[in-house]
Short mmCIF file of the C-alpha atoms (twelve columns), coordinates in Angstrom:
data_MODEL
# 
_entry.id   MODEL 
# 
loop_
_atom_site.group_PDB 
_atom_site.id 
_atom_site.type_symbol 
_atom_site.label_atom_id 
_atom_site.label_alt_id 
_atom_site.label_comp_id 
_atom_site.label_asym_id 
_atom_site.label_seq_id 
_atom_site.Cartn_x 
_atom_site.Cartn_y 
_atom_site.Cartn_z 
_atom_site.pdbx_PDB_model_num 
ATOM 1   C CA . MET A 1   -18.418 18.008  -4.019  1 
ATOM 2   C CA . ASN A 2   -18.738 21.719  -3.049  1 
ATOM 3   C CA . ILE A 3   -15.048 21.525  -2.056  1 
ATOM 4   C CA . LYS A 4   -14.206 24.764  0.198   1 
ATOM 5   C CA . LYS A 5   -10.633 24.246  1.200   1 
ATOM 6   C CA . LEU A 6   -7.951  21.800  0.205   1 
ATOM 7   C CA . SER A 7   -5.135  21.152  3.033   1 
ATOM 8   C CA . MET A 8   -1.643  19.892  3.026   1 
ATOM 9   C CA . HIS A 9   0.055   18.874  6.379   1 
ATOM 10  C CA . VAL A 10  3.828   17.221  6.203   1 
ATOM 11  C CA . VAL A 11  3.941   15.290  9.270   1 
ATOM 12  C CA . SER A 12  7.164   13.044  10.282  1 
ATOM 13  C CA . MET A 13  7.194   10.291  12.858  1 
ATOM 14  C CA . PRO A 14  9.888   7.998   14.164  1 
ATOM 15  C CA . LEU A 15  9.076   4.345   13.503  1 
ATOM 16  C CA . LYS A 16  9.353   1.928   16.650  1 
ATOM 17  C CA . GLN A 17  11.688  -0.134  15.210  1 
ATOM 18  C CA . PRO A 18  13.835  0.715   12.048  1 
ATOM 19  C CA . PHE A 19  12.468  -1.038  8.558   1 
ATOM 20  C CA . TYR A 20  14.897  -2.541  6.530   1 
ATOM 21  C CA . THR A 21  15.038  -3.358  2.787   1 
ATOM 22  C CA . HIS A 22  18.186  -3.783  0.575   1 
ATOM 23  C CA . LEU A 23  17.310  -0.504  -0.993  1 
ATOM 24  C CA . GLU A 24  16.826  1.725   2.229   1 
ATOM 25  C CA . THR A 25  16.397  1.451   6.018   1 
ATOM 26  C CA . VAL A 26  13.585  3.704   7.231   1 
ATOM 27  C CA . VAL A 27  13.895  4.868   10.550  1 
ATOM 28  C CA . ASN A 28  11.605  7.936   10.512  1 
ATOM 29  C CA . ARG A 29  8.401   7.925   8.322   1 
ATOM 30  C CA . GLU A 30  7.550   11.516  6.681   1 
ATOM 31  C CA . VAL A 31  4.127   11.898  4.571   1 
ATOM 32  C CA . ILE A 32  1.639   14.577  3.436   1 
ATOM 33  C CA . LEU A 33  -1.556  14.372  4.846   1 
ATOM 34  C CA . VAL A 34  -4.251  16.097  2.499   1 
ATOM 35  C CA . GLU A 35  -7.434  17.342  3.854   1 
ATOM 36  C CA . ALA A 36  -10.354 18.344  1.613   1 
ATOM 37  C CA . GLU A 37  -13.324 20.545  3.195   1 
ATOM 38  C CA . ASP A 38  -16.562 21.067  1.883   1 
ATOM 39  C CA . GLU A 39  -18.936 24.106  2.364   1 
ATOM 40  C CA . GLN A 40  -21.015 22.480  5.166   1 
ATOM 41  C CA . GLY A 41  -17.666 21.734  7.174   1 
ATOM 42  C CA . ASN A 42  -17.332 18.265  6.615   1 
ATOM 43  C CA . THR A 43  -13.708 17.085  5.863   1 
ATOM 44  C CA . GLY A 44  -11.948 13.874  3.984   1 
ATOM 45  C CA . TRP A 45  -8.370  12.894  4.543   1 
ATOM 46  C CA . GLY A 46  -5.869  11.257  2.227   1 
ATOM 47  C CA . GLU A 47  -2.133  10.582  2.607   1 
ATOM 48  C CA . ALA A 48  0.383   11.164  0.050   1 
ATOM 49  C CA . SER A 49  2.581   8.257   0.550   1 
ATOM 50  C CA . ALA A 50  6.003   8.611   -1.253  1 
ATOM 51  C CA . PHE A 51  8.669   8.366   0.623   1 
ATOM 52  C CA . SER A 52  11.735  11.025  1.847   1 
ATOM 53  C CA . THR A 53  13.979  9.533   -0.784  1 
ATOM 54  C CA . PRO A 54  13.249  8.249   -4.431  1 
ATOM 55  C CA . TRP A 55  13.896  4.535   -3.403  1 
ATOM 56  C CA . TYR A 56  10.814  3.005   -3.562  1 
ATOM 57  C CA . THR A 57  9.549   5.100   -6.980  1 
ATOM 58  C CA . GLU A 58  10.773  8.323   -8.661  1 
ATOM 59  C CA . GLU A 59  8.507   10.629  -6.328  1 
ATOM 60  C CA . THR A 60  9.511   12.107  -2.965  1 
ATOM 61  C CA . VAL A 61  7.412   14.097  -0.300  1 
ATOM 62  C CA . GLN A 62  9.083   16.956  -1.818  1 
ATOM 63  C CA . THR A 63  8.181   16.638  -5.569  1 
ATOM 64  C CA . GLU A 64  4.465   15.408  -3.895  1 
ATOM 65  C CA . TRP A 65  4.289   18.873  -2.283  1 
ATOM 66  C CA . HIS A 66  5.362   20.948  -5.452  1 
ATOM 67  C CA . ILE A 67  2.876   18.760  -7.892  1 
ATOM 68  C CA . ILE A 68  -0.140  19.264  -5.221  1 
ATOM 69  C CA . LYS A 69  0.303   22.522  -4.761  1 
ATOM 70  C CA . LYS A 70  1.196   23.787  -8.113  1 
ATOM 71  C CA . LEU A 71  -0.986  21.797  -10.094 1 
ATOM 72  C CA . LEU A 72  -3.558  19.333  -8.344  1 
ATOM 73  C CA . PHE A 73  -5.272  21.667  -5.970  1 
ATOM 74  C CA . PRO A 74  -5.342  24.576  -8.605  1 
ATOM 75  C CA . LEU A 75  -7.268  21.998  -10.873 1 
ATOM 76  C CA . LEU A 76  -9.730  21.196  -8.323  1 
ATOM 77  C CA . LYS A 77  -10.279 24.552  -7.918  1 
ATOM 78  C CA . LYS A 78  -10.837 25.776  -11.437 1 
ATOM 79  C CA . ASN A 79  -12.733 22.376  -12.170 1 
ATOM 80  C CA . PRO A 80  -15.500 21.359  -9.638  1 
ATOM 81  C CA . ILE A 81  -16.164 17.626  -9.657  1 
ATOM 82  C CA . ARG A 82  -19.280 15.873  -8.453  1 
ATOM 83  C CA . HIS A 83  -17.319 12.405  -7.869  1 
ATOM 84  C CA . PRO A 84  -14.023 11.301  -6.887  1 
ATOM 85  C CA . GLU A 85  -13.801 9.210   -9.862  1 
ATOM 86  C CA . GLU A 86  -13.843 12.435  -12.080 1 
ATOM 87  C CA . ALA A 87  -10.689 13.635  -10.242 1 
ATOM 88  C CA . TYR A 88  -8.652  10.748  -12.107 1 
ATOM 89  C CA . THR A 89  -9.384  12.148  -15.606 1 
ATOM 90  C CA . LEU A 90  -8.987  15.662  -14.182 1 
ATOM 91  C CA . PHE A 91  -5.423  14.819  -13.195 1 
ATOM 92  C CA . SER A 92  -4.560  13.017  -16.404 1 
ATOM 93  C CA . SER A 93  -3.187  16.363  -17.687 1 
ATOM 94  C CA . VAL A 94  -0.387  15.705  -15.188 1 
ATOM 95  C CA . ARG A 95  2.154   12.927  -16.363 1 
ATOM 96  C CA . GLY A 96  3.084   10.330  -13.628 1 
ATOM 97  C CA . ASN A 97  3.105   11.779  -9.956  1 
ATOM 98  C CA . ARG A 98  0.565   8.770   -9.080  1 
ATOM 99  C CA . MET A 99  1.514   9.174   -5.338  1 
ATOM 100 C CA . ALA A 100 0.788   12.831  -5.264  1 
ATOM 101 C CA . LYS A 101 -2.485  12.186  -7.382  1 
ATOM 102 C CA . ALA A 102 -3.605  9.062   -4.806  1 
ATOM 103 C CA . GLY A 103 -3.145  11.268  -1.828  1 
ATOM 104 C CA . VAL A 104 -5.807  14.021  -3.021  1 
ATOM 105 C CA . GLU A 105 -7.816  11.711  -4.742  1 
ATOM 106 C CA . ALA A 106 -8.095  9.772   -1.516  1 
ATOM 107 C CA . SER A 107 -9.352  12.787  0.473   1 
ATOM 108 C CA . LEU A 108 -11.947 13.005  -2.030  1 
ATOM 109 C CA . TRP A 109 -13.242 9.598   -1.838  1 
ATOM 110 C CA . ASP A 110 -13.379 10.106  2.301   1 
ATOM 111 C CA . LEU A 111 -15.235 13.286  1.820   1 
ATOM 112 C CA . PHE A 112 -17.785 11.882  -0.579  1 
ATOM 113 C CA . ALA A 113 -18.258 9.225   1.550   1 
ATOM 114 C CA . LYS A 114 -19.022 11.427  4.456   1 
ATOM 115 C CA . GLN A 115 -21.262 13.212  2.370   1 
ATOM 116 C CA . GLN A 116 -23.387 9.765   1.530   1 
ATOM 117 C CA . ASN A 117 -23.203 9.319   5.071   1 
ATOM 118 C CA . LYS A 118 -21.822 5.905   4.161   1 
ATOM 119 C CA . PRO A 119 -18.733 3.639   5.125   1 
ATOM 120 C CA . LEU A 120 -16.262 4.198   2.011   1 
ATOM 121 C CA . TYR A 121 -16.016 0.364   1.819   1 
ATOM 122 C CA . GLN A 122 -19.318 0.150   1.017   1 
ATOM 123 C CA . ILE A 123 -19.080 2.988   -1.587  1 
ATOM 124 C CA . ILE A 124 -16.355 1.576   -3.553  1 
ATOM 125 C CA . GLY A 125 -18.234 -1.965  -3.678  1 
ATOM 126 C CA . GLY A 126 -16.501 -4.008  -0.822  1 
ATOM 127 C CA . THR A 127 -18.342 -6.748  0.438   1 
ATOM 128 C CA . LYS A 128 -16.188 -7.913  3.305   1 
ATOM 129 C CA . LYS A 129 -16.873 -6.486  6.800   1 
ATOM 130 C CA . THR A 130 -13.940 -8.109  7.949   1 
ATOM 131 C CA . ILE A 131 -10.572 -8.924  6.444   1 
ATOM 132 C CA . PRO A 132 -7.816  -11.276 6.965   1 
ATOM 133 C CA . VAL A 133 -4.184  -9.368  7.391   1 
ATOM 134 C CA . GLY A 134 -0.610  -10.216 7.248   1 
ATOM 135 C CA . ALA A 135 2.379   -8.357  8.108   1 
ATOM 136 C CA . ALA A 136 5.979   -7.936  6.970   1 
ATOM 137 C CA . ALA A 137 9.180   -8.906  8.827   1 
ATOM 138 C CA . ALA A 138 12.274  -7.239  7.809   1 
ATOM 139 C CA . GLY A 139 15.323  -7.266  9.781   1 
ATOM 140 C CA . LYS A 140 19.356  -7.500  9.371   1 
ATOM 141 C CA . THR A 141 19.851  -10.921 10.440  1 
ATOM 142 C CA . THR A 142 18.140  -14.155 10.459  1 
ATOM 143 C CA . GLU A 143 17.856  -13.770 14.267  1 
ATOM 144 C CA . ASP A 144 16.418  -10.654 13.667  1 
ATOM 145 C CA . MET A 145 13.547  -12.440 11.140  1 
ATOM 146 C CA . LEU A 146 12.829  -15.249 13.475  1 
ATOM 147 C CA . GLU A 147 12.187  -12.702 16.612  1 
ATOM 148 C CA . ARG A 148 9.941   -10.622 14.140  1 
ATOM 149 C CA . ILE A 149 7.954   -13.481 13.137  1 
ATOM 150 C CA . SER A 150 7.389   -14.823 16.880  1 
ATOM 151 C CA . PHE A 151 6.134   -11.718 17.519  1 
ATOM 152 C CA . LEU A 152 3.808   -11.331 14.676  1 
ATOM 153 C CA . LYS A 153 2.783   -15.112 15.085  1 
ATOM 154 C CA . LYS A 154 1.702   -14.187 18.955  1 
ATOM 155 C CA . LYS A 155 -0.179  -11.044 17.248  1 
ATOM 156 C CA . GLY A 156 -2.253  -13.615 14.931  1 
ATOM 157 C CA . TYR A 157 -1.342  -12.377 11.674  1 
ATOM 158 C CA . LYS A 158 -2.400  -14.703 9.022   1 
ATOM 159 C CA . ARG A 159 0.452   -14.455 6.645   1 
ATOM 160 C CA . ILE A 160 4.100   -13.226 7.034   1 
ATOM 161 C CA . LYS A 161 6.095   -11.427 4.392   1 
ATOM 162 C CA . VAL A 162 9.972   -11.538 4.532   1 
ATOM 163 C CA . LYS A 163 12.277  -9.101  2.681   1 
ATOM 164 C CA . VAL A 164 14.799  -11.280 0.843   1 
ATOM 165 C CA . GLY A 165 17.551  -10.339 -1.680  1 
ATOM 166 C CA . ARG A 166 20.731  -11.722 -3.145  1 
ATOM 167 C CA . GLY A 167 22.748  -13.090 -0.558  1 
ATOM 168 C CA . PHE A 168 19.941  -12.743 1.927   1 
ATOM 169 C CA . ASP A 169 17.668  -15.500 1.147   1 
ATOM 170 C CA . HIS A 170 18.271  -19.417 1.061   1 
ATOM 171 C CA . ASP A 171 19.594  -19.588 4.611   1 
ATOM 172 C CA . VAL A 172 17.030  -17.232 5.869   1 
ATOM 173 C CA . LEU A 173 14.249  -19.062 4.440   1 
ATOM 174 C CA . LEU A 174 15.535  -22.252 5.523   1 
ATOM 175 C CA . ALA A 175 15.956  -21.468 9.239   1 
ATOM 176 C CA . ILE A 176 12.418  -19.783 9.166   1 
ATOM 177 C CA . ARG A 177 11.199  -23.261 7.469   1 
ATOM 178 C CA . ARG A 178 12.908  -25.187 10.253  1 
ATOM 179 C CA . GLN A 179 10.875  -23.434 12.778  1 
ATOM 180 C CA . TYR A 180 7.801   -22.697 11.060  1 
ATOM 181 C CA . PRO A 181 7.147   -25.599 8.487   1 
ATOM 182 C CA . HIS A 182 3.367   -24.484 7.990   1 
ATOM 183 C CA . LEU A 183 3.424   -20.804 8.004   1 
ATOM 184 C CA . MET A 184 1.848   -19.016 5.149   1 
ATOM 185 C CA . LEU A 185 5.470   -16.942 4.083   1 
ATOM 186 C CA . MET A 186 6.235   -15.243 1.267   1 
ATOM 187 C CA . GLY A 187 9.322   -13.489 0.040   1 
ATOM 188 C CA . ASP A 188 9.773   -10.047 -1.229  1 
ATOM 189 C CA . ALA A 189 12.618  -9.189  -3.043  1 
ATOM 190 C CA . ASN A 190 12.319  -5.305  -4.011  1 
ATOM 191 C CA . SER A 191 13.945  -5.839  -7.384  1 
ATOM 192 C CA . SER A 192 17.171  -7.624  -5.753  1 
ATOM 193 C CA . TYR A 193 17.859  -10.042 -8.529  1 
ATOM 194 C CA . THR A 194 18.598  -10.361 -12.205 1 
ATOM 195 C CA . GLN A 195 18.284  -13.168 -14.858 1 
ATOM 196 C CA . ASP A 196 21.631  -14.079 -13.775 1 
ATOM 197 C CA . ASP A 197 20.393  -15.538 -10.874 1 
ATOM 198 C CA . LEU A 198 17.626  -17.608 -12.351 1 
ATOM 199 C CA . ASN A 199 18.969  -20.857 -11.153 1 
ATOM 200 C CA . HIS A 200 19.221  -19.772 -8.047  1 
ATOM 201 C CA . LEU A 201 15.652  -18.841 -7.644  1 
ATOM 202 C CA . LYS A 202 14.485  -21.863 -8.945  1 
ATOM 203 C CA . LYS A 203 16.025  -23.451 -5.581  1 
ATOM 204 C CA . LEU A 204 13.743  -21.107 -3.602  1 
ATOM 205 C CA . ASP A 205 10.689  -23.363 -4.991  1 
ATOM 206 C CA . ASP A 206 12.076  -25.732 -2.023  1 
ATOM 207 C CA . PHE A 207 10.636  -23.146 0.544   1 
ATOM 208 C CA . HIS A 208 6.676   -23.387 -0.720  1 
ATOM 209 C CA . LEU A 209 6.456   -19.895 -0.778  1 
ATOM 210 C CA . MET A 210 3.228   -18.457 -1.458  1 
ATOM 211 C CA . MET A 211 5.183   -16.307 -3.628  1 
ATOM 212 C CA . ILE A 212 8.198   -14.156 -4.673  1 
ATOM 213 C CA . GLU A 213 7.403   -10.244 -4.934  1 
ATOM 214 C CA . GLN A 214 9.087   -8.313  -7.434  1 
ATOM 215 C CA . PRO A 215 12.193  -10.453 -7.839  1 
ATOM 216 C CA . PHE A 216 13.510  -8.371  -10.791 1 
ATOM 217 C CA . SER A 217 13.666  -4.497  -11.911 1 
ATOM 218 C CA . VAL A 218 10.261  -2.362  -12.096 1 
ATOM 219 C CA . GLU A 219 10.876  -2.144  -16.131 1 
ATOM 220 C CA . ASP A 220 11.724  -6.210  -16.770 1 
ATOM 221 C CA . LEU A 221 7.841   -7.354  -17.145 1 
ATOM 222 C CA . TRP A 222 9.336   -9.747  -20.014 1 
ATOM 223 C CA . ASP A 223 12.146  -11.024 -17.735 1 
ATOM 224 C CA . HIS A 224 9.507   -11.813 -14.842 1 
ATOM 225 C CA . ALA A 225 7.698   -13.869 -17.713 1 
ATOM 226 C CA . LYS A 226 10.393  -15.727 -18.571 1 
ATOM 227 C CA . LEU A 227 11.308  -16.495 -14.739 1 
ATOM 228 C CA . GLN A 228 7.338   -17.371 -14.096 1 
ATOM 229 C CA . LYS A 229 7.842   -20.187 -16.738 1 
ATOM 230 C CA . GLU A 230 10.768  -21.714 -14.894 1 
ATOM 231 C CA . ILE A 231 9.610   -21.731 -11.330 1 
ATOM 232 C CA . ARG A 232 6.650   -23.053 -9.365  1 
ATOM 233 C CA . THR A 233 6.581   -20.567 -6.936  1 
ATOM 234 C CA . PRO A 234 3.736   -17.953 -8.244  1 
ATOM 235 C CA . VAL A 235 5.416   -14.541 -9.108  1 
ATOM 236 C CA . CYS A 236 4.163   -11.430 -7.706  1 
ATOM 237 C CA . LEU A 237 4.410   -8.073  -8.932  1 
ATOM 238 C CA . ASP A 238 4.446   -4.979  -7.061  1 
ATOM 239 C CA . GLU A 239 6.548   -1.918  -8.471  1 
ATOM 240 C CA . SER A 240 6.134   -2.912  -12.199 1 
ATOM 241 C CA . ILE A 241 2.234   -2.451  -11.724 1 
ATOM 242 C CA . ARG A 242 1.548   1.501   -11.830 1 
ATOM 243 C CA . SER A 243 -1.727  1.013   -13.857 1 
ATOM 244 C CA . LEU A 244 -4.225  -1.086  -15.445 1 
ATOM 245 C CA . HIS A 245 -2.154  -1.068  -18.685 1 
ATOM 246 C CA . ASP A 246 0.590   -2.554  -16.782 1 
ATOM 247 C CA . VAL A 247 -1.851  -5.272  -15.542 1 
ATOM 248 C CA . ARG A 248 -3.243  -6.063  -19.053 1 
ATOM 249 C CA . CYS A 249 0.369   -6.353  -20.006 1 
ATOM 250 C CA . ALA A 250 1.753   -8.629  -17.280 1 
ATOM 251 C CA . ALA A 251 -1.268  -10.724 -17.704 1 
ATOM 252 C CA . GLU A 252 -0.915  -11.046 -21.578 1 
ATOM 253 C CA . MET A 253 2.587   -12.023 -21.071 1 
ATOM 254 C CA . ASN A 254 2.220   -14.387 -18.158 1 
ATOM 255 C CA . ALA A 255 4.723   -12.457 -16.263 1 
ATOM 256 C CA . CYS A 256 3.075   -13.262 -12.856 1 
ATOM 257 C CA . GLN A 257 0.168   -14.915 -10.872 1 
ATOM 258 C CA . VAL A 258 -0.362  -12.593 -8.263  1 
ATOM 259 C CA . ILE A 259 -0.378  -8.853  -8.259  1 
ATOM 260 C CA . ASN A 260 0.029   -6.514  -5.277  1 
ATOM 261 C CA . VAL A 261 -2.223  -3.626  -5.425  1 
ATOM 262 C CA . LYS A 262 -1.366  -0.492  -3.481  1 
ATOM 263 C CA . TYR A 263 -3.903  2.533   -4.450  1 
ATOM 264 C CA . SER A 264 -1.192  4.895   -3.922  1 
ATOM 265 C CA . ARG A 265 0.975   3.677   -6.396  1 
ATOM 266 C CA . VAL A 266 -1.393  3.515   -9.109  1 
ATOM 267 C CA . GLY A 267 -2.644  6.687   -8.888  1 
ATOM 268 C CA . GLY A 268 -5.560  6.564   -6.533  1 
ATOM 269 C CA . MET A 269 -8.663  4.324   -5.627  1 
ATOM 270 C CA . SER A 270 -10.175 4.695   -8.921  1 
ATOM 271 C CA . GLU A 271 -7.455  2.886   -10.623 1 
ATOM 272 C CA . ALA A 272 -6.815  0.636   -7.917  1 
ATOM 273 C CA . ILE A 273 -10.801 -0.642  -8.484  1 
ATOM 274 C CA . ARG A 274 -10.197 -0.894  -11.950 1 
ATOM 275 C CA . ILE A 275 -7.596  -3.147  -11.392 1 
ATOM 276 C CA . HIS A 276 -9.246  -4.811  -8.892  1 
ATOM 277 C CA . ASP A 277 -12.150 -5.359  -11.541 1 
ATOM 278 C CA . PHE A 278 -9.849  -6.831  -14.412 1 
ATOM 279 C CA . CYS A 279 -8.277  -9.221  -12.109 1 
ATOM 280 C CA . TYR A 280 -11.086 -10.494 -10.533 1 
ATOM 281 C CA . SER A 281 -12.959 -11.043 -13.967 1 
ATOM 282 C CA . ASN A 282 -9.464  -13.024 -15.237 1 
ATOM 283 C CA . LYS A 283 -8.816  -14.747 -11.955 1 
ATOM 284 C CA . ILE A 284 -5.716  -13.210 -11.253 1 
ATOM 285 C CA . ASP A 285 -4.896  -13.349 -7.498  1 
ATOM 286 C CA . VAL A 286 -4.583  -9.800  -5.870  1 
ATOM 287 C CA . TRP A 287 -3.926  -8.744  -2.218  1 
ATOM 288 C CA . ALA A 288 -3.487  -5.017  -0.721  1 
ATOM 289 C CA . GLY A 289 0.091   -3.826  -0.074  1 
ATOM 290 C CA . GLY A 290 1.368   -1.465  2.477   1 
ATOM 291 C CA . MET A 291 3.389   1.506   2.132   1 
ATOM 292 C CA . ILE A 292 4.512   1.852   6.223   1 
ATOM 293 C CA . GLU A 293 1.318   4.570   6.388   1 
ATOM 294 C CA . PHE A 294 -0.382  6.140   9.147   1 
ATOM 295 C CA . GLY A 295 -3.652  5.073   9.995   1 
ATOM 296 C CA . ILE A 296 -5.426  7.360   7.229   1 
ATOM 297 C CA . SER A 297 -3.719  5.570   4.139   1 
ATOM 298 C CA . ARG A 298 -4.265  2.119   6.028   1 
ATOM 299 C CA . ALA A 299 -8.086  2.945   6.398   1 
ATOM 300 C CA . HIS A 300 -8.370  3.545   2.739   1 
ATOM 301 C CA . THR A 301 -6.339  0.257   2.040   1 
ATOM 302 C CA . MET A 302 -8.640  -1.672  4.433   1 
ATOM 303 C CA . ALA A 303 -11.596 -0.433  2.330   1 
ATOM 304 C CA . LEU A 304 -10.076 -1.557  -0.924  1 
ATOM 305 C CA . ALA A 305 -9.341  -4.866  0.629   1 
ATOM 306 C CA . SER A 306 -12.990 -5.334  1.618   1 
ATOM 307 C CA . MET A 307 -13.675 -5.754  -2.269  1 
ATOM 308 C CA . PRO A 308 -14.489 -9.595  -2.929  1 
ATOM 309 C CA . GLY A 309 -11.336 -9.869  -5.492  1 
ATOM 310 C CA . PHE A 310 -8.787  -9.507  -2.359  1 
ATOM 311 C CA . THR A 311 -8.589  -13.062 -1.227  1 
ATOM 312 C CA . LEU A 312 -4.988  -13.012 -0.015  1 
ATOM 313 C CA . PRO A 313 -4.077  -11.411 3.429   1 
ATOM 314 C CA . GLY A 314 -2.724  -7.996  2.975   1 
ATOM 315 C CA . ASP A 315 -0.150  -5.846  4.571   1 
ATOM 316 C CA . ILE A 316 -2.487  -4.263  7.035   1 
ATOM 317 C CA . VAL A 317 -0.998  -3.948  10.435  1 
ATOM 318 C CA . SER A 318 -2.526  -2.588  13.535  1 
ATOM 319 C CA . SER A 319 -1.582  1.411   14.509  1 
ATOM 320 C CA . ASP A 320 0.818   0.254   17.548  1 
ATOM 321 C CA . TYR A 321 2.894   -1.848  14.931  1 
ATOM 322 C CA . TYR A 322 4.654   1.037   13.515  1 
ATOM 323 C CA . TRP A 323 3.855   3.765   15.879  1 
ATOM 324 C CA . GLU A 324 3.730   5.063   19.455  1 
ATOM 325 C CA . GLU A 325 0.903   7.036   18.506  1 
ATOM 326 C CA . ASP A 326 -1.065  7.143   15.265  1 
ATOM 327 C CA . VAL A 327 -3.298  10.018  13.813  1 
ATOM 328 C CA . ILE A 328 -6.546  8.525   14.042  1 
ATOM 329 C CA . ASN A 329 -8.628  7.833   16.726  1 
ATOM 330 C CA . PRO A 330 -9.546  4.794   17.534  1 
ATOM 331 C CA . GLY A 331 -6.216  3.105   16.450  1 
ATOM 332 C CA . ILE A 332 -6.249  0.174   13.763  1 
ATOM 333 C CA . THR A 333 -6.341  -2.985  15.702  1 
ATOM 334 C CA . VAL A 334 -5.764  -6.485  14.671  1 
ATOM 335 C CA . GLU A 335 -7.269  -9.502  16.285  1 
ATOM 336 C CA . ASN A 336 -6.775  -12.783 15.803  1 
ATOM 337 C CA . GLY A 337 -4.949  -12.106 12.531  1 
ATOM 338 C CA . MET A 338 -8.345  -10.140 11.253  1 
ATOM 339 C CA . ILE A 339 -9.191  -6.552  10.882  1 
ATOM 340 C CA . HIS A 340 -13.352 -5.341  11.627  1 
ATOM 341 C CA . LEU A 341 -14.096 -2.576  9.233   1 
ATOM 342 C CA . SER A 342 -15.761 0.541   10.688  1 
ATOM 343 C CA . GLU A 343 -19.382 1.151   9.690   1 
ATOM 344 C CA . LEU A 344 -19.056 4.930   10.810  1 
ATOM 345 C CA . PRO A 345 -19.050 7.456   7.230   1 
ATOM 346 C CA . GLY A 346 -16.042 7.648   5.614   1 
ATOM 347 C CA . ILE A 347 -12.820 5.742   6.492   1 
ATOM 348 C CA . GLY A 348 -14.434 5.031   9.513   1 
ATOM 349 C CA . TYR A 349 -11.804 6.940   11.981  1 
ATOM 350 C CA . GLU A 350 -11.483 10.569  13.294  1 
ATOM 351 C CA . VAL A 351 -8.404  12.326  12.644  1 
ATOM 352 C CA . ASN A 352 -6.630  13.207  15.759  1 
ATOM 353 C CA . ARG A 353 -5.794  16.988  15.113  1 
ATOM 354 C CA . ASN A 354 -3.722  17.416  18.244  1 
ATOM 355 C CA . ARG A 355 -1.427  14.843  17.160  1 
ATOM 356 C CA . VAL A 356 -1.212  15.782  13.777  1 
ATOM 357 C CA . GLU A 357 -0.208  19.457  14.818  1 
ATOM 358 C CA . LYS A 358 2.320   17.774  17.267  1 
ATOM 359 C CA . ILE A 359 4.252   15.990  14.337  1 
ATOM 360 C CA . ARG A 360 3.778   18.356  11.700  1 
ATOM 361 C CA . THR A 361 6.476   19.874  9.933   1 
ATOM 362 C CA . ASP A 362 4.580   22.196  7.404   1 
ATOM 363 C CA . TYR A 363 1.248   23.143  6.424   1 
ATOM 364 C CA . TYR A 364 -0.419  24.907  3.281   1 
ATOM 365 C CA . PHE A 365 -3.872  25.602  2.386   1 
ATOM 366 C CA . GLN A 366 -5.873  26.729  -0.715  1 
# 
């Protein structure tokens, strides 16, 4: 791929409004933008999507910075690769740190697609030029949730995900169903429950949710399997799925019916593609999750969601949902709950370098 230069840009922007979960309230989003440049001056962009604190995964922006600078960049410099898939194998000498790996690998996929003069979604086997999308409503009160859902419905989002948890579920869902009886609705628990909540979780069947996402701890595949036997609502796994191996284990245990695929969480696009292929072959529903991303990562997720196995609307919102101004031009737009993929090479969007420099807090290149 003739990589000449590798760079990291740490950027930080406030969200237009806070994003609430029972684990963390995100007010300001900090990420690392990764840039790969070849000898001909082509540039590819990725996004290392860990949060500033380790509430979602063990990684943070600081750990990503260290791993990328000290290990991943030097590996690429010493071991020239011909295809982005080779980076997955190359990085396997570094245990874990999947989000750091995914950010670097994503920049290589974007660069490779540009070198081939093709859109990324075509390079990875995507077949859909238009994809349905949903959004997450996260609020502190029932009134907050209803207000957010009203806003999202007016924007045309096909599916709404609401953040639920112990003590903040039944009454919220009841109010939503009374107002929106036919809404495509799912609940995201972010590991809020335990096996002690089994009888309570059975009651959530009454709300006809599309799925309940990650009700138990990341490590509790077996408990998810026991739960799925007891409830009609499909269980969706998110944080528990970090690799194709995890998917195979979950499938063997019947621990879920749906899997949320985030390329950043599983170590990169290469592993996300393998997960898609396995689930597609085994008739397991998948959808593309979001990470409160900037436009670069969201564009990568859009390419992934164009693959044939992604039949459920993903968490892929318009640029103006989170940001006053995104880091890409033009911004991503949602029209009647759909996104039309760009036919331009790579991720299909130009990075606004002036915007990046304005919000950048640190920079490194090698």
